[in-house]
C-alpha positions in Angstrom: -16.8 -158.8 6.1 -14.6 -155.7 6.2 -14.6 -152.9 8.6 -12.6 -149.8 7.8 -10.1 -148.8 5.2 -7.4 -146.3 5.1 -5.6 -145.2 2.0 -2.2 -143.5 1.4 -1.7 -142.1 -2.1 1.6 -141.7 -3.9 2.3 -140.4 -7.4 2.1 -143.8 -9.1 0.5 -146.2 -6.7 -2.1 -146.2 -3.9 -1.5 -148.3 -0.7 -4.7 -149.2 1.1 -5.1 -151.2 4.3 -8.2 -153.2 4.9 -9.4 -154.7 8.2 -10.7 -158.2 7.7 -11.8 -161.0 10.1 -8.4 -162.6 9.6 -6.5 -159.4 10.4 -5.2 -156.4 8.5 -4.7 -156.9 4.7 -2.9 -154.5 2.4 -3.7 -153.6 -1.2 -1.1 -151.9 -3.5 -3.1 -150.3 -6.4 -1.5 -149.7 -9.8 -4.3 -147.6 -11.4 -4.9 -147.7 -15.2 -6.1 -144.6 -17.1 -9.7 -145.1 -18.1 -9.8 -148.6 -16.5 -12.4 -151.1 -17.6 -11.4 -154.0 -15.2 -9.6 -154.6 -11.9 -7.2 -157.5 -11.6 -6.8 -158.4 -8.0 -4.0 -160.8 -7.4 -2.4 -162.2 -4.3 0.8 -164.0 -3.4 1.6 -167.6 -2.5 2.3 -169.3 0.8 6.1 -168.7 0.5 6.4 -165.2 -1.0 4.9 -161.8 -1.4 3.8 -159.3 -4.0 7.4 -158.7 -5.0 7.2 -161.9 -7.1 8.5 -161.3 -10.6 5.2 -162.2 -12.4 3.1 -160.1 -10.1 5.3 -157.1 -10.5 5.3 -157.5 -14.3 1.5 -157.6 -14.4 1.3 -154.6 -12.2 3.5 -152.6 -14.5 2.1 -153.9 -17.8 -1.6 -154.3 -17.5 -2.6 -150.7 -16.7 -1.6 -149.8 -20.3 -4.4 -152.2 -21.3 -7.0 -150.4 -19.2 -6.7 -152.9 -16.3 -6.1 -151.6 -12.9 -3.9 -154.0 -10.9 -4.4 -154.5 -7.2 -1.6 -156.5 -5.5 -3.1 -158.0 -2.3 -1.1 -159.0 0.7 -2.9 -161.4 3.0 -3.1 -160.5 6.7 -0.6 -163.2 7.7 2.0 -161.6 5.4 1.2 -158.0 6.6 1.7 -159.3 10.2 5.2 -160.5 9.3 4.4 -164.2 9.8 6.5 -166.7 7.9 4.0 -169.5 7.6 0.6 -169.1 5.9 -2.5 -170.2 7.8 -5.0 -172.8 6.9 -6.9 -172.5 3.6 -10.1 -171.5 5.4 -8.3 -168.5 7.0 -6.9 -167.5 3.6 -10.4 -167.5 2.2 -11.6 -165.4 5.1 -8.9 -162.8 4.4 -9.8 -162.7 0.7 -13.5 -162.3 1.3 -12.7 -159.5 3.7 -10.7 -157.6 1.1 -13.3 -158.0 -1.7 -15.5 -155.1 -0.8 -12.5 -152.7 -1.2 -11.7 -154.3 -4.6 -15.3 -153.8 -6.0 -15.7 -150.4 -4.5 -14.3 -148.7 -7.7 -17.4 -149.9 -9.6 -15.5 -152.1 -12.1 -15.6 -155.9 -12.7 -12.9 -157.6 -10.7 -10.8 -160.6 -11.9 -9.9 -162.7 -8.9 -6.3 -163.8 -9.1 -3.4 -165.3 -7.3 -0.2 -167.3 -7.5 0.1 -170.8 -6.0 -1.9 -170.8 -2.8 -3.4 -167.5 -3.8 -4.6 -169.1 -7.0 -6.4 -171.8 -4.9 -8.1 -169.0 -2.9 -9.2 -167.3 -6.1 -10.7 -170.5 -7.5 -12.5 -171.4 -4.3 -14.2 -168.1 -3.8 -14.8 -166.8 -7.3 -18.4 -167.8 -7.8 -19.6 -166.6 -4.4 -17.9 -163.2 -4.7 -19.1 -162.6 -8.3 -15.6 -162.4 -9.9 -15.5 -161.6 -13.6 -12.8 -164.3 -14.0 -10.0 -166.1 -12.3 -6.3 -165.8 -13.1 -4.4 -168.8 -11.6 -0.6 -168.4 -11.7 1.3 -171.6 -11.0 -1.8 -173.4 -9.7 -0.5 -176.1 -7.3 -2.4 -179.0 -8.8 -0.8 -181.4 -6.3 2.0 -181.4 -3.8 5.4 -182.3 -5.5 5.6 -186.0 -6.1 2.0 -186.6 -4.9 -0.2 -186.5 -8.0 -2.8 -188.6 -6.1 -3.4 -185.5 -3.9 -5.1 -183.6 -6.7 -6.6 -180.2 -6.2 -8.2 -180.2 -9.6 -11.7 -179.9 -8.1 -10.9 -176.4 -6.9 -9.8 -175.3 -10.4 -12.7 -176.9 -12.1 -15.2 -175.5 -9.6 -14.2 -171.9 -10.2 -17.4 -171.3 -12.2 -16.1 -168.3 -14.1 -13.8 -167.7 -17.1 -10.4 -169.0 -15.9 -6.8 -168.6 -17.2 -4.1 -170.8 -15.8 -0.5 -169.8 -16.4 1.8 -172.8 -15.6 5.5 -173.5 -15.8 6.4 -176.4 -18.1 8.6 -177.9 -15.4 6.4 -177.0 -12.3 6.7 -179.9 -9.8 3.3 -178.9 -8.3 1.7 -179.8 -11.7 3.1 -179.7 -15.2 0.7 -178.6 -18.0 0.3 -182.1 -19.3 -1.1 -183.3 -15.9 -4.0 -180.9 -15.9 -7.4 -182.4 -16.6 -9.7 -181.2 -19.4 -12.1 -178.5 -18.4 -13.7 -175.2 -19.1 -10.5 -173.1 -18.7 -7.6 -171.9 -20.7 -4.0 -173.0 -19.9 -0.9 -171.1 -21.0 2.5 -172.9 -20.7 5.7 -171.0 -19.9 8.3 -173.4 -21.4 10.8 -174.8 -18.9 9.6 -172.6 -16.1 9.4 -173.8 -12.5 6.8 -173.1 -9.8 8.1 -169.5 -9.5 7.8 -169.2 -13.3 11.6 -168.8 -13.5 13.4 -170.4 -16.4 16.9 -172.0 -16.2 19.8 -170.6 -18.2 19.8 -173.7 -20.4 16.2 -173.0 -21.4 15.4 -172.1 -25.0 13.9 -168.7 -23.8 15.2 -166.0 -21.6 13.6 -164.9 -18.4 12.5 -161.6 -20.1 10.8 -163.7 -22.8 9.1 -165.8 -20.2 7.7 -162.8 -18.5 6.5 -161.4 -21.8 4.6 -164.6 -22.5 2.8 -164.1 -19.1 1.9 -160.5 -19.5 0.9 -160.8 -23.2 -1.4 -163.7 -22.6 -3.0 -162.3 -19.5 -3.6 -159.0 -21.3 -5.1 -160.7 -24.3 -7.4 -162.9 -22.1 -8.5 -160.0 -20.0 -9.4 -158.0 -23.1 -12.1 -160.6 -23.9 -13.8 -160.3 -20.5 -16.8 -158.2 -19.9 
């Protein structure tokens, strides 16, 4: 599934490129001291690993003994503006997986939006320790009949969903019952951003995300 890897180390992060059948992917590692888990998390179809929530997790989780691996899919590394079909996204994720497990630790498969769908679809086959689904796109905006709930419910491993209270791709109240945990970020949109009129600040919203993910990950083995 993967061919060769090349790593470049800096003082605080490690940047690794991985050749997959979908092209070259890139992993930005944020190592934890004495890590017990790896959280591998990818971006959505319209953004990159500079997303606010992904960066917050990368800077917060290592203190909880969770190494964070921010994964850029091959299409993003290649500079393309449009994500490929879901099947190709899954191929890229599968190709990166051997590099993620190479450190000998359980790996949480994660992603935001389209990346969350990839994590859910592939979790069981890859042997993920859990799934972190940030802003899971339950349906296209205004099209609740086009539900993607089956992907979420079929993850087959412990799953945490972090969803904005005003996400047009699926508000928390629209999610079906199932064997997963759901955390609501009040008033947040699909990017987990909160408007100025919200009852919480953006910093408070980010803290909700990092605190709940840290607490959930602490219970995984």
